[in-house]
C-alpha positions in Angstrom: 0.0 0.0 0.0 1.3 3.5 -0.9 -0.3 6.7 0.4 0.2 9.9 -1.4 -0.2 13.6 -0.6 -1.7 16.0 -3.0 0.0 16.6 -6.4 3.5 17.8 -6.0 4.1 21.6 -6.1 5.9 23.0 -9.2 9.6 23.0 -8.7 11.1 26.2 -7.3 14.0 27.7 -5.3 14.4 29.4 -2.0 15.7 32.5 -3.7 12.5 32.7 -5.6 10.6 32.2 -2.3 12.6 35.1 -0.7 12.0 37.6 -3.4 8.3 36.6 -3.8 7.8 37.1 -0.1 9.6 40.5 -0.1 7.4 41.6 -3.0 4.2 40.4 -1.5 4.6 41.5 2.2 5.6 44.7 3.8 5.2 44.0 7.5 7.1 46.3 9.8 7.9 43.2 11.9 9.1 40.5 9.5 11.5 39.7 12.4 11.5 40.6 16.1 14.4 40.4 18.5 14.8 41.4 22.1 17.3 44.2 22.7 17.8 46.2 25.9 14.9 44.5 27.6 12.2 44.8 24.9 11.3 43.3 21.5 12.2 45.5 18.5 11.0 44.9 14.9 12.8 44.5 11.6 10.8 45.2 8.5 10.8 43.3 5.2 12.4 46.3 3.5 15.2 46.3 6.1 15.6 42.6 5.8 16.1 42.9 2.0 18.8 45.6 2.5 20.7 43.6 5.2 20.6 40.4 3.1 21.7 42.2 -0.2 24.6 44.0 1.5 25.9 40.9 3.4 25.6 38.9 0.2 27.6 41.5 -1.8 30.1 41.7 1.1 30.7 38.0 0.8 31.7 38.5 -2.8 34.4 41.0 -1.7 36.0 38.2 0.3 36.4 36.1 -2.8 33.5 33.8 -2.0 32.0 32.5 -5.3 29.1 30.6 -6.6 29.0 27.0 -5.2 31.2 27.7 -2.1 30.1 26.5 1.3 29.7 28.9 4.2 28.9 27.7 7.7 26.8 29.4 10.4 27.5 28.8 14.1 25.0 30.7 16.1 22.0 30.7 18.4 18.6 31.9 16.9 18.7 35.6 16.0 17.9 37.8 13.0 21.5 37.7 11.9 21.2 33.9 11.4 18.4 34.5 8.9 20.2 37.3 7.2 23.4 35.2 6.8 21.3 32.3 5.5 19.5 34.4 2.9 22.7 36.2 2.0 24.4 32.8 1.2 21.5 31.5 -0.8 21.0 34.7 -2.8 24.8 34.8 -3.3 24.5 31.3 -4.9 26.4 29.6 -2.1 25.3 26.6 0.0 25.4 27.1 3.8 26.2 24.7 6.6 24.3 25.3 9.9 26.3 24.2 13.0 24.6 23.5 16.4 25.8 26.2 18.8 25.8 23.7 21.7 28.5 21.5 20.0 32.0 21.4 21.6 34.9 22.5 19.4 36.1 19.0 18.6 32.7 18.1 17.1 32.5 21.3 15.1 35.8 20.3 13.4 34.2 17.4 11.7 31.3 19.5 10.3 33.6 22.3 9.0 36.2 19.9 7.5 33.7 17.5 6.0 31.7 20.2 4.4 34.8 22.1 3.1 33.4 25.4 4.4 35.5 28.4 3.2 33.9 30.9 5.6 32.1 30.9 8.9 29.6 33.1 10.6 29.8 33.0 14.5 27.4 34.7 16.9 29.6 35.7 19.8 32.9 35.5 21.6 31.9 32.2 23.1 31.5 30.6 19.7 34.6 32.4 18.3 36.7 30.9 21.2 35.7 27.4 20.0 36.9 28.2 16.5 40.1 29.7 17.8 40.9 26.3 19.3 40.5 24.4 16.0 41.2 26.9 13.2 44.7 25.6 12.7 43.3 22.2 11.7 41.0 23.8 9.0 43.1 25.1 6.1 40.1 25.6 3.9 38.5 28.0 6.4 39.6 31.5 5.1 37.2 33.9 6.8 35.5 34.1 10.2 32.7 36.8 10.6 31.2 37.6 14.0 27.6 38.8 14.5 28.4 40.8 17.6 30.2 44.1 17.4 33.2 43.1 19.5 35.9 41.4 17.5 38.0 38.9 19.5 41.3 37.3 18.3 40.8 34.9 15.5 37.9 36.7 14.0 38.5 38.5 10.7 35.4 40.8 10.4 32.3 41.8 12.3 29.0 41.5 10.4 28.7 45.3 10.4 32.1 45.5 8.7 31.1 42.9 6.1 27.8 44.7 5.5 29.6 48.0 5.1 31.8 46.4 2.4 28.6 45.4 0.6 27.0 48.8 1.1 29.9 50.4 -0.7 28.9 48.4 -3.8 25.2 48.7 -3.3 24.1 50.8 -6.3 20.7 50.3 -8.0 22.4 48.7 -10.9 24.4 46.3 -8.7 21.3 45.4 -6.7 19.4 44.5 -9.8 22.3 42.4 -11.1 22.5 40.6 -7.7 18.8 39.8 -7.7 18.9 38.6 -11.4 21.9 36.3 -10.6 20.2 34.9 -7.5 17.2 34.0 -9.6 19.4 32.0 -12.1 19.7 29.3 -9.5 17.9 26.0 -10.5 15.6 23.9 -8.3 18.2 21.1 -8.2 21.1 23.4 -7.1 22.5 22.6 -3.6 21.1 25.0 -0.9 22.4 23.6 2.3 24.2 20.7 4.0 22.6 19.9 7.3 24.5 17.5 9.6 22.5 14.7 11.3 22.5 14.7 15.1 24.6 11.6 15.3 22.6 9.2 17.4 24.4 6.2 15.8 27.9 7.6 14.9 29.6 10.5 13.2 27.1 13.1 11.8 26.5 12.8 8.1 26.0 15.8 5.8 22.5 15.8 4.4 22.6 17.6 1.0 19.3 19.5 0.4 18.6 21.2 -2.9 16.6 24.4 -3.2 13.6 22.4 -4.4 13.8 19.9 -1.6 13.1 22.8 0.9 10.9 24.8 -1.4 8.6 21.9 -2.1 8.4 21.2 1.7 7.4 24.8 2.4 4.8 24.9 -0.3 3.5 21.5 0.8 3.1 22.7 4.4 1.4 26.0 3.4 -1.4 23.8 1.9 -1.8 21.9 5.2 -1.5 24.5 7.9 -3.8 27.6 8.0 -1.8 30.8 8.2 -3.6 34.2 8.1 -0.8 36.5 6.9 -1.1 38.3 10.3 0.4 35.5 12.4 3.3 35.8 14.8 5.6 32.9 15.6 8.1 32.4 18.4 11.3 30.7 17.1 13.3 28.9 19.7 14.4 25.5 18.4 17.9 25.8 17.0 17.9 27.0 13.4 20.6 24.4 12.8 17.8 21.9 13.3 16.0 21.1 10.0 12.6 21.3 11.7 13.0 24.9 12.8 14.9 25.9 9.7 12.1 24.8 7.4 9.6 26.2 9.9 11.1 29.7 9.7 11.0 29.5 5.9 7.4 28.6 6.2 6.7 31.5 8.5 8.6 33.9 6.3 6.7 32.7 3.1 3.3 33.1 4.7 4.0 36.7 6.0 4.3 35.5 9.6 6.3 37.7 12.0 9.2 35.7 13.4 10.1 36.6 17.0 13.3 35.0 18.4 13.3 33.7 22.0 16.3 34.9 24.0 17.2 31.3 24.9 15.5 27.9 25.6 15.5 28.9 29.3 13.5 32.0 28.6 10.8 30.5 26.4 8.1 30.6 29.1 8.7 34.3 29.6 9.0 35.1 25.9 5.7 33.3 25.1 4.0 35.8 27.3 5.9 38.8 25.9 5.5 37.9 22.2 2.0 36.4 22.5 2.5 34.2 19.4 -0.2 32.5 17.4 2.3 29.7 16.3 5.2 27.9 17.9 7.2 24.8 17.0 8.9 22.5 19.4 10.2 19.0 20.0 8.2 17.0 22.6 10.4 17.9 25.5 8.8 21.4 25.9 5.3 19.9 26.0 6.5 17.2 28.5 7.8 19.9 30.8 4.7 22.1 30.4 2.5 19.1 31.2 4.6 18.2 34.3 4.5 21.8 35.6 0.7 21.9 35.2 0.3 18.6 37.1 2.7 19.7 39.8 0.9 23.0 40.3 -2.4 21.2 40.6 -1.2 18.5 43.0 0.5 21.0 45.3 -2.5 23.3 45.5 -5.0 23.2 48.3 -7.8 20.5 48.4 -10.4 22.7 46.8 -8.2 23.8 43.9 -7.1 20.3 43.4 -10.6 19.0 43.2 -11.5 21.8 40.7 -8.6 20.9 38.5 -9.4 17.2 38.3 -13.1 17.9 37.8 -12.1 20.3 34.9 -9.7 17.8 33.4 -12.4 15.0 33.5 -14.9 17.4 31.8 -12.3 18.4 29.2 -11.5 14.7 28.5 -15.2 13.9 27.8 -15.4 17.0 25.6 -12.3 16.0 23.7 -13.6 12.4 23.1 -16.7 13.8 21.4 -14.8 16.3 19.3 -12.1 13.8 18.2 -14.9 11.4 17.1 -16.3 14.2 14.9 -19.1 15.3 17.1 -20.2 18.5 18.8 -20.4 18.6 22.6 -23.8 20.1 23.6 -26.0 20.7 26.6 -24.7 20.2 30.1 -21.2 19.1 28.9 -20.8 22.2 26.8 -21.8 24.4 29.8 -19.4 22.5 32.1 -16.6 22.8 29.6 -17.0 26.6 29.4 -16.7 26.7 33.2 -13.7 24.5 33.1 -12.0 26.7 30.5 -12.7 29.8 32.6 -11.6 28.3 36.0 -8.6 26.2 34.9 -7.5 26.1 31.3 -7.6 29.8 30.5 -4.7 30.1 32.9 -2.7 27.6 30.9 -3.6 29.5 27.7 -2.4 32.8 29.3 1.0 31.2 30.0 1.4 30.7 26.2 0.4 34.4 25.6 -3.3 33.9 25.2 -3.3 34.0 21.4 -1.8 30.7 20.4 -3.7 29.1 17.5 -1.4 26.1 17.1 1.6 24.4 18.5 3.5 22.1 16.1 5.5 19.1 17.4 8.2 17.2 15.6 11.7 15.8 16.0 10.5 12.8 18.1 7.3 11.0 19.3 4.8 13.0 21.5 3.0 10.9 24.2 -0.7 10.7 23.2 -1.7 11.4 26.8 0.1 14.7 26.7 -1.3 15.6 23.2 -4.8 14.8 24.4 -4.4 16.9 27.6 -3.4 20.0 25.6 -6.2 19.4 23.0 -8.8 19.1 25.8 -7.4 22.3 27.4 -7.9 24.2 24.1 -4.3 24.2 22.9 -4.0 22.1 19.7 -0.7 20.5 19.0 -0.3 19.5 15.3 2.1 16.6 15.4 4.2 15.9 12.3 6.9 13.6 11.2 10.1 13.8 9.1 13.8 13.6 9.0 16.6 15.9 8.0 16.8 13.7 4.9 13.2 14.6 4.0 13.7 18.4 4.2 12.2 17.5 6.9 8.4 17.2 6.7 6.8 14.0 5.4 3.5 14.1 7.3 1.6 16.5 9.6 -1.7 16.5 11.4 -3.9 19.5 10.4 -7.0 21.0 11.9 -9.1 19.1 9.3 -7.2 15.8 9.5 -6.3 15.4 13.1 -5.7 12.2 15.0 -3.9 11.9 18.4 -1.4 9.1 18.4 -0.7 9.5 14.7 1.6 12.0 12.9 -0.8 13.0 10.2 -1.1 12.3 6.5 1.5 12.8 3.7 2.0 16.4 2.5 1.9 17.3 -1.2 4.2 15.3 -3.5 5.2 12.8 -0.8 4.6 9.1 -1.1 4.9 6.7 1.8 4.8 2.9 2.1 5.6 0.3 4.7 8.3 -2.3 4.0 7.9 -6.0 4.8 9.8 -5.5 8.1 7.6 -2.6 9.1 10.1 0.2 8.1 8.6 3.4 6.8 9.8 4.2 3.2 9.2 7.5 1.4 10.0 9.3 -1.8 9.1 12.6 -3.3 10.6 16.1 -4.2 11.7 16.5 -0.6 14.2 13.6 -0.5 17.8 14.7 -0.1 20.4 14.5 -2.9 22.5 12.3 -0.7 25.1 12.5 2.1 28.0 14.8 1.2 31.1 12.9 0.2 29.6 9.6 1.3 28.1 7.7 -1.6 28.1 4.4 0.3 25.8 5.8 3.1 23.6 7.4 0.4 23.2 4.1 -1.4 22.3 2.4 1.9 19.6 5.1 2.6 18.0 5.5 -0.9 17.3 2.3 -2.9 17.2 1.9 -6.7 13.5 2.8 -6.9 14.1 6.1 -5.1 12.6 5.1 -1.7 14.4 6.6 1.3 14.6 4.1 4.2 13.7 6.2 7.2 14.9 3.8 10.0 11.5 4.2 11.7 8.9 1.5 12.2 5.3 2.4 11.7 1.9 1.5 10.3 -0.6 3.2 7.9 -4.2 3.6 9.3 -6.8 5.4 7.1 -3.8 7.2 5.4 -2.6 8.5 8.8 0.9 7.4 9.7 1.6 6.1 13.2 5.2 5.6 14.3 5.9 2.7 16.7 9.6 3.0 17.2 13.1 3.6 15.7 14.3 0.4 13.9 17.7 0.7 15.6 16.1 1.3 19.0 14.1 -2.0 18.9 15.3 -4.2 21.8 15.7 -7.8 20.9 15.9 -9.8 24.2 18.0 -12.9 24.6 14.7 -14.8 24.3 14.1 -13.3 20.9 11.3 -11.0 21.9 11.1 -7.6 20.1 10.4 -4.7 22.5 9.7 -1.1 21.2 11.1 1.1 24.0 9.9 4.6 22.9 6.2 4.2 23.7 7.1 2.7 27.1 9.6 5.5 27.9 7.1 8.2 26.7 4.4 6.8 29.0 6.8 6.8 32.0 7.8 10.4 31.2 4.1 11.5 31.6 4.5 10.8 35.4 5.1 14.0 37.2 8.0 12.5 39.2 9.9 11.5 36.1 12.2 13.7 33.9 13.9 11.1 31.7 13.5 7.4 31.2 15.7 5.0 29.1 15.1 1.3 28.6 18.1 -1.1 28.1 17.8 -4.8 27.3 19.2 -5.7 23.9 20.5 -9.3 23.9 19.7 -9.5 27.6 17.3 -11.8 29.4 14.9 -9.0 30.3 14.6 -5.2 30.1 15.6 -2.6 32.8 15.0 1.1 33.0 17.2 4.1 34.0 15.1 6.9 35.4 16.1 10.5 36.2 13.6 12.0 38.7 11.8 15.3 38.2 13.6 16.9 41.1 11.1 19.7 41.7 8.3 17.1 42.3 10.4 14.6 44.2 12.0 17.1 46.6 8.6 18.7 47.4 7.2 15.2 48.1 10.2 14.5 50.4 9.7 17.8 52.2 6.0 16.9 52.8 7.1 13.6 54.3 9.6 15.4 56.6 12.5 13.6 55.0 15.9 15.2 55.7 18.7 15.1 53.2 21.9 17.0 52.4 22.2 16.3 48.7 20.4 14.5 45.9 22.7 11.5 45.8 21.9 10.9 49.5 18.2 11.2 48.8 18.3 8.6 46.0 19.9 6.1 48.4 16.9 6.2 50.8 14.6 3.2 50.6 11.6 5.4 51.0 12.5 7.4 48.0 13.4 4.3 45.9 10.0 2.8 46.8 8.2 6.0 45.9 9.9 6.3 42.5 9.5 2.5 41.8 5.8 2.8 42.5 5.4 5.9 40.3 7.3 4.4 37.4 5.4 1.1 37.5 2.1 2.9 37.4 2.9 3.6 33.8 3.5 -0.1 32.8 -0.2 -0.8 32.4 -1.0 -3.2 29.6 2.5 -4.3 28.9 3.4 -7.9 28.2 5.7 -9.6 30.8 8.7 -9.4 28.4 8.1 -5.7 27.7 8.0 -4.7 31.4 11.3 -3.5 32.8 12.2 -5.9 35.6 14.6 -3.5 37.5 14.5 0.3 37.8 17.6 2.4 38.7 17.6 6.1 39.6 20.1 8.6 38.2 21.0 11.9 39.9 21.7 14.0 36.8 19.5 14.7 33.7 21.1 13.6 30.4 22.9 16.4 28.6 24.2 17.4 25.2 27.5 18.4 26.7 28.2 14.9 28.0 27.2 13.4 24.7 24.1 11.7 26.1 21.7 13.7 24.1 21.8 15.0 20.5 21.5 18.7 20.0 17.8 18.0 19.2 17.4 16.3 22.6 17.2 12.8 21.4 18.7 10.2 23.8 21.8 8.5 22.5 20.9 5.0 23.7 24.4 3.5 22.9 26.1 6.3 24.9 23.8 5.7 27.9 24.5 2.0 27.7 28.2 2.6 27.7 28.4 5.4 30.3 26.3 3.6 32.8 27.6 0.1 32.1 28.7 -0.6 35.6 25.3 0.3 37.0 23.5 -1.6 34.2 25.5 -4.7 34.7 24.7 -4.7 38.4 20.9 -4.5 37.6 21.1 -7.6 35.4 23.2 -9.5 38.0 20.8 -8.6 40.7 17.8 -9.5 38.6 19.3 -12.9 37.7 19.8 -13.7 41.3 16.1 -13.3 42.2 
C-alpha cells in the first residue's frame, strides 16, 4: 500500500521564495528580537537591505558561486540574514549547532569544506580559535556581535559595510537577477545529522527539496498573513529551519526567543499565534501543570481534576467528529474559565497552534493540551526529507498519529515494518559519502527512514526507531519509545531510558523530576543534604518505583522493565548523552552507565 499527498508543487528555489515574499509582504515586523529588555521589529524592507549587502560583502571576500559557508549561532535575525545572503549569493550554507563542543565542530567544517564561517559571539569564536589551525580551507570568520576577538576577521557590520559600498541600484538589480538563475536542483544547504548512531553525516538538500516542503506545508497549515511565531528550536535543526522559511513565506512575523530557558517568559511577551517545538517542551509544560495542581489546596485540586475530566469527555466527542452540547458544553465553558484559561495565558493567550516534531509525543500529553484548548499539530520527518513527510492538520487530526502525507510525498511500509518514502523533498544524498547514500536510498528512489510504523486510514503512526528496537535474549522484540514516553508523563519523572538488547529482560534508567520529588520528600519530613543521598533512601526508591510502575499498564511480561535504577543528573548534550535535538543516544547511555546496568542484570538474575 502506498499513500500519497496532493499533487507535488511545481519546482522552485528558496531565492524565488525570498523575493516573492519581499514583493508580497511589507510588514514592519518581519523579524523581532529582544534588545535592551524589549522586543524590536525589523521590516521586510530592512531585511532585504541587510541580506543584499551581506551577500555583496561575501563576494568582496572572494567567495564565489557554489562555495560552502557555515553558520555557528543561536537563533537571532543575523542567522536568517546570513542564510538568505548565502542563498541569494548562490552559495550553500552549513548550519552548526551552537551547543556543540569545538572537537565536534571540526568534523562538520572539515567534511563540508566550508571556506567561511559566521559565528554569533565571543563564546562561539573561542571554540573556532581552538581548531582553526586544523581547518586550512576556512579562510574567513565573521562575528555577528560588534566586538571582534582574536581569531575573527570581520564583524557582520564591517562585512555589511563592504557590501553597502557596492550597493548601487544597478548592482542590486544584477544581484537579484543572478540569484534567480539558481535552479531547483542546485544545492542549498548541508545539514548534519544529530549523530545518534555515529559521526554526523552531511545531508545535502537542494533548493527544491526545501521549497517543495514549504509549499506542501502551506497547503496543510492555515496561516492568516497576520500571524506571529516564536522561534526557539535551533535553526541548525532542519525542523525549525524549514519552519522559519514557512513562517517567512506566509508573511508571519518571526520573533526569536532569547534562549531555551526564557521560552516561558518570551511566550507571554510575544504572545505568538504559532510555535514549533520538540516533545520535551510539551512534556515539561505538562509536568508543571500537574505539579501545580497537585501542590494546591484541596479545593483547587478538586476543581482541577473535575475540569480535566470534563475536558477529556469534551475531547472524546470532538475527536470522534461530534459537537459537545447541553450540560457538557456548559461544564466545559466553566472548566475553561476556571482552569484552562490560565494555561492559555501562559502561552500568551493568542496561540492558535503548537506544532510538534523531532520525536514522538506521548498521546496522553497531546490529548491533555487538546482538551485544554491548545491544539498540537504533530508531524513527522527527517533531515533527509527536508524535513516534513506528514503532519496533522485542523481538518485531518488524529492523536497518536503523525498525520497524512504532504503534497508530493509518497509513503509505504516495507515487509519488516520500516517506513519508506519518496518525493521532491528527498535529499540529494550524504555529502562525500556515496556508500551511506546508497544504503539510505534504494534503486527505486525510496528513502529508508529507519523508523517502524503503520498506515491507518492514510494516517501514519510511528511505533519506534528500527535501531532502537530491543531484541531480548529470548528473541522477543520490544519497542522502547512508547514505554519511555508513557513513563515520562508521570510528574515524578524527567527522563527514562530502557536497556535490554541481547539480555534476558529489560531494565529502565530513570532521572527523577527533582522539583516534584523534593517537594514530596519535604512533605514527608525527610531530611537530606544532597540529591545523591536522597536517592539512596529506601523510602525514595520505593516511591519512584511505585510511580514508574504505574505507567506499565497493559505491557506484556517481556516488555515490562524488571529493574529500575535512579540517576541523579539529567542527560545532557555536553556529556554526549543527548543529540542537539534532545534525542537520547541509547548507545552512549548503555556505555556510560555500564557498571550500574551490569549490576541490575546481575541482581535480577539472582532473584
